[in-house]
C-alpha positions as CSV (number, residue, x, y, z in Angstrom):
1,M,-15.5,-11.7,-0.5
2,I,-13.9,-8.5,-1.3
3,S,-14.7,-4.9,-0.1
4,I,-13.5,-2.1,-1.4
5,I,-14.2,1.1,0.5
6,G,-13.9,4.2,-1.2
7,A,-15.2,4.0,-4.7
8,G,-12.8,6.8,-6.2
9,K,-10.2,6.6,-9.2
10,V,-8.1,3.8,-7.1
11,G,-10.6,2.0,-5.6
12,S,-12.8,1.5,-8.7
13,T,-9.7,0.4,-10.7
14,I,-8.7,-2.1,-7.9
15,A,-12.5,-3.2,-7.9
16,F,-12.1,-3.4,-12.2
17,L,-9.2,-5.7,-11.9
18,C,-10.5,-8.0,-9.5
19,G,-13.9,-8.3,-11.1
20,S,-12.5,-8.5,-14.5
21,S,-10.7,-11.4,-13.4
22,G,-13.3,-13.0,-11.8
23,L,-11.2,-13.3,-8.5
24,D,-14.3,-13.1,-5.8
25,D,-17.5,-11.5,-5.1
26,L,-17.1,-7.5,-4.7
27,V,-18.7,-5.0,-2.5
28,L,-17.8,-1.4,-3.0
29,V,-18.7,0.8,0.0
30,N,-18.6,4.7,-0.6
31,R,-20.5,7.7,1.4
32,D,-22.0,8.6,-2.0
33,E,-23.9,5.2,-2.6
34,K,-25.1,6.3,-6.1
35,K,-21.2,6.4,-6.6
36,A,-20.5,3.0,-5.6
37,I,-23.5,1.6,-7.5
38,G,-22.4,3.1,-10.6
39,E,-19.0,1.8,-10.3
40,A,-20.5,-1.6,-9.4
41,L,-22.8,-1.7,-12.6
42,D,-20.2,-0.9,-15.0
43,I,-17.6,-3.3,-13.4
44,T,-20.3,-6.0,-13.9
45,N,-20.1,-5.8,-17.6
46,A,-16.5,-7.0,-17.4
47,I,-16.9,-10.0,-15.5
48,P,-15.7,-13.2,-17.6
49,K,-18.6,-15.2,-19.1
50,N,-17.8,-18.2,-17.1
51,S,-17.4,-16.5,-13.9
52,T,-20.0,-16.8,-11.0
53,I,-19.1,-13.8,-8.9
54,S,-21.1,-10.6,-8.0
55,V,-20.6,-7.2,-7.7
56,S,-22.7,-4.8,-5.8
57,G,-22.1,-1.0,-4.6
58,T,-23.4,0.3,-1.2
59,S,-23.0,3.0,1.4
60,D,-24.0,0.4,4.4
61,Y,-20.9,-1.2,6.0
62,S,-23.1,-4.4,7.5
63,K,-22.6,-5.2,3.6
64,I,-18.9,-6.2,4.5
65,K,-19.9,-8.9,7.0
66,N,-17.7,-11.8,6.6
67,S,-15.2,-10.3,4.0
68,N,-11.9,-12.1,3.3
69,V,-10.2,-9.0,2.3
70,C,-11.0,-5.1,3.1
71,V,-9.1,-2.6,1.1
72,I,-9.4,0.8,2.3
73,A,-8.8,3.4,-0.5
74,A,-11.2,6.2,1.0
75,S,-9.9,9.9,1.1
76,V,-11.0,13.3,2.3
77,A,-8.9,14.9,0.0
78,S,-5.7,15.1,-2.0
79,H,-2.4,15.7,-0.9
80,I,-0.1,18.5,-2.7
81,I,3.2,18.9,-1.2
82,T,3.5,15.7,1.3
83,R,1.4,12.9,1.9
84,S,0.9,14.1,5.2
85,D,-0.7,17.2,4.1
86,V,-4.1,16.0,5.0
87,M,-3.0,13.6,7.8
88,L,-5.4,14.6,10.8
89,D,-8.7,14.9,8.9
90,Q,-7.7,11.3,7.3
91,A,-6.9,10.1,10.7
92,K,-10.4,11.1,11.8
93,M,-12.1,9.2,8.7
94,I,-9.7,6.0,9.0
95,T,-10.5,5.8,12.8
96,E,-14.3,5.5,11.9
97,I,-13.7,2.9,8.8
98,A,-11.4,0.9,11.0
99,Y,-14.2,0.5,13.9
100,K,-16.5,-0.4,11.1
101,I,-14.2,-3.1,10.1
102,S,-13.9,-4.3,13.5
103,E,-17.4,-4.5,13.7
104,F,-18.6,-6.3,10.6
105,A,-15.1,-8.0,9.3
106,P,-12.8,-8.4,12.1
107,S,-10.9,-11.3,10.9
108,S,-10.6,-9.8,7.4
109,K,-7.2,-8.9,5.6
110,V,-7.1,-5.4,6.0
111,L,-5.3,-3.3,3.5
112,V,-4.7,0.3,3.7
113,I,-4.0,2.8,0.7
114,T,-5.0,6.0,2.3
115,N,-2.1,8.4,2.7
116,P,0.2,9.1,4.9
117,V,-0.2,5.0,4.3
118,D,2.1,4.0,7.2
119,V,0.3,6.3,9.9
120,M,-3.2,5.2,8.8
121,T,-2.1,1.6,8.7
122,Y,-0.8,2.1,12.6
123,L,-4.2,3.4,13.4
124,V,-6.2,0.9,11.9
125,Q,-4.5,-1.8,13.5
126,K,-4.4,0.2,17.1
127,R,-7.6,1.7,17.3
128,A,-9.8,-1.1,16.0
129,N,-7.5,-3.8,18.0
130,L,-7.0,-6.1,14.8
131,A,-4.3,-8.6,14.5
132,S,-1.3,-7.2,13.4
133,K,-0.6,-9.8,10.9
134,N,-3.8,-9.0,9.4
135,V,-3.1,-5.0,8.4
136,L,-0.8,-4.0,6.2
137,G,-0.5,-0.8,4.1
138,V,0.2,-1.0,0.4
139,A,3.0,1.4,-0.8
140,S,6.3,0.0,-0.5
141,S,5.8,-2.4,-3.2
142,L,4.8,0.6,-5.3
143,D,8.1,2.6,-4.4
144,S,10.0,-0.4,-5.2
145,A,8.3,-1.0,-8.6
146,R,9.3,2.9,-9.5
147,F,12.8,2.0,-8.5
148,R,13.0,-0.7,-10.7
149,Y,11.5,1.4,-13.4
150,L,14.0,3.9,-12.5
151,L,17.1,1.8,-12.3
152,A,16.1,0.4,-15.8
153,K,16.0,3.8,-17.2
154,E,19.5,4.9,-15.8
155,F,21.0,1.5,-17.6
156,G,18.8,1.8,-20.8
157,T,17.5,-1.6,-20.3
158,D,14.1,-3.0,-19.9
159,Q,12.6,-3.6,-16.4
160,S,13.0,-7.2,-16.5
161,Q,16.9,-7.1,-16.2
162,I,16.2,-5.4,-12.7
163,K,16.3,-7.6,-9.5
164,D,15.7,-7.2,-6.1
165,A,14.8,-3.6,-6.4
166,L,13.4,-2.8,-2.9
167,V,12.2,0.5,-1.0
168,M,12.0,0.5,2.8
169,G,10.8,3.0,5.2
170,E,8.1,5.7,5.2
171,H,5.9,5.9,1.8
172,D,6.7,9.9,1.7
173,D,9.9,11.7,1.2
174,S,12.2,9.6,3.8
175,M,11.7,6.6,2.0
176,V,15.0,4.4,1.6
177,P,16.0,2.8,-1.9
178,I,17.9,-0.2,-1.0
179,F,20.8,0.1,-3.4
180,S,22.8,-2.6,-1.6
181,C,20.1,-5.1,-2.8
182,A,19.2,-4.2,-6.5
183,K,20.9,-6.0,-9.3
184,F,21.3,-5.3,-12.9
185,G,21.5,-9.0,-14.3
186,S,23.6,-10.2,-11.7
187,T,25.6,-7.5,-10.9
188,L,25.2,-5.4,-8.0
189,V,24.0,-1.7,-8.7
190,D,26.1,-0.8,-6.0
191,D,29.0,-2.1,-7.9
192,I,28.1,0.2,-10.9
193,L,26.3,3.3,-9.8
194,D,28.2,6.4,-8.1
195,E,26.9,8.3,-5.4
196,Q,25.9,11.2,-7.3
197,Q,23.8,8.8,-9.5
198,K,22.0,7.2,-6.5
199,L,21.4,10.6,-5.0
200,R,19.4,11.3,-8.5
201,I,17.9,8.3,-8.5
202,T,16.7,8.6,-4.5
203,T,15.4,12.1,-5.3
204,S,13.4,10.6,-8.5
205,V,11.9,7.9,-6.5
206,R,10.7,10.2,-3.4
207,S,9.4,12.7,-5.8
208,Y,7.7,10.2,-8.5
209,W,4.4,10.8,-7.3
210,K,4.9,14.7,-8.0
211,S,5.7,14.2,-11.6
212,L,2.9,11.9,-12.0
213,R,0.5,14.5,-10.4
214,D,2.0,17.3,-12.7
215,Y,1.0,15.2,-15.7
216,K,-2.1,13.3,-14.9
217,G,-3.4,14.4,-11.3
218,S,-2.4,11.1,-9.5
219,S,-1.6,8.1,-9.6
220,V,-4.0,5.3,-10.1
221,Y,-3.0,2.1,-12.1
222,G,0.4,1.6,-10.2
223,I,-0.9,1.4,-6.5
224,A,-4.3,-0.2,-8.1
225,K,-2.0,-3.3,-9.8
226,N,0.3,-3.7,-6.9
227,T,-2.8,-3.8,-4.2
228,F,-4.8,-6.3,-6.7
229,D,-1.6,-8.2,-6.7
230,V,-2.0,-8.7,-2.7
231,I,-5.5,-9.6,-2.9
232,N,-5.0,-12.1,-5.6
233,G,-2.4,-13.6,-3.0
234,I,-4.4,-13.8,-0.4
235,I,-7.5,-15.2,-2.1
236,K,-5.8,-17.8,-3.9
237,N,-3.2,-18.9,-1.1
238,Q,-0.2,-18.1,-3.3
239,P,2.7,-16.5,-1.2
240,L,3.8,-13.1,-2.3
241,E,7.4,-11.6,-1.3
242,I,6.8,-8.0,-1.5
243,A,7.6,-4.9,0.5
244,A,4.6,-3.2,2.9
245,S,3.8,-1.1,5.6
246,V,3.5,-3.7,8.8
247,S,3.7,-3.4,12.5
248,L,7.1,-3.4,13.9
249,D,8.2,-4.8,17.1
250,G,12.0,-4.8,17.1
251,Q,12.6,-5.5,13.8
252,Y,15.3,-3.0,12.3
253,D,15.7,-1.8,16.0
254,T,12.2,-0.3,15.3
255,K,8.8,-0.8,17.3
256,D,5.2,0.4,17.8
257,L,5.1,1.7,14.2
258,C,4.2,0.6,10.9
259,M,6.7,0.9,8.1
260,G,7.6,-0.4,5.0
261,V,9.7,-3.6,5.2
262,P,10.2,-6.7,2.9
263,V,7.5,-9.3,4.0
264,T,5.8,-12.6,3.2
265,I,2.0,-12.7,2.7
266,T,-0.2,-15.9,2.6
267,K,-4.1,-16.1,2.7
268,D,-3.5,-15.7,6.5
269,G,-2.0,-12.2,6.6
270,I,1.6,-11.3,7.1
271,A,3.5,-14.6,7.5
272,Q,6.7,-13.5,7.8
273,I,8.9,-10.3,8.3
274,H,12.3,-10.3,6.8
275,E,15.2,-8.7,8.3
276,I,17.7,-8.5,5.5
277,S,21.2,-7.3,5.3
278,I,21.8,-3.8,4.5
279,T,24.4,-1.0,4.8
280,P,25.0,1.1,7.5
281,Q,24.5,4.2,5.7
282,E,20.8,2.4,4.6
283,R,20.0,1.7,8.1
284,E,20.8,5.1,9.3
285,Q,18.4,6.2,6.6
286,L,15.9,3.8,7.7
287,H,16.0,4.9,11.4
288,K,15.4,8.3,10.5
289,S,12.7,7.6,8.3
290,A,11.4,5.6,11.0
291,G,11.7,8.6,13.2
292,I,9.4,10.9,10.9
293,I,6.6,8.2,11.1
294,Q,6.7,8.0,14.8
295,N,6.3,11.8,15.1
296,N,3.3,11.7,12.7
297,I,1.8,9.0,14.6
298,A,2.1,11.4,18.0
299,Q,0.3,14.1,16.4
300,V,-2.1,11.9,15.2
301,E,-2.9,10.6,18.5
302,K,-2.4,13.8,20.3
303,F,-5.1,15.1,17.8
304,L,-7.7,11.8,18.2
305,N,-7.6,12.2,21.8
């Protein structure tokens, strides 16, 4: 069973992708129960004819009992300047949700979308004392998709020609596009792009969500599809290699935080954290990004305590 907590635009789109593919039984949880019920009724009409899954909406957390996957897509408000705008209010809400998951579905794989996602992922895992391998933030895979798109645009090609586009670090203004890994065809983009081009692309990756906001209000489909891919891999036991925010314990010389790094995900959660070779400059940027996340965690911990 898949439980999606938060039936707003992103949560309901994830639910639609799961329901329309007949992936597994779905429960939508929302503080406004009518909203959750309405979304469930709508998605029910998109279930494939030969599917046996069910879709329901509720405000009752006990309904998530024994879920294989729990997705946290709830939010108290939208961010405007940075993804940390509403960090403290988000932290209070996320902690309450984490306790509910710990009570009713402690063995589930928990996918966190709520921003700032690195801090919220850390809180969910630590406050609810969940296994670190079962908790991950879905965001760096979206940043990586945006990086791939921007590289394709730079080279005047389609996205299929861009390989190994990876973004690590914080899902915010300090995220680190890893140019040293990305390829255009079989050629490393590091061998093609000059520093000015890389700086421009880095700025565009970091501010992509702001451009989206100016056009349509918020990102929905990109994060929904990236989250669905993770759910699909877990439910079907199809190993997936992506970048995700996970708890680090010494990897990349970093510990006691969650940050976007390349991982392998299976039905058992985070199967492996990959320590890849990056340039000294990229490593320095990654450590700076980690420092920002740690400072935000400290602010949140002080607020909650």
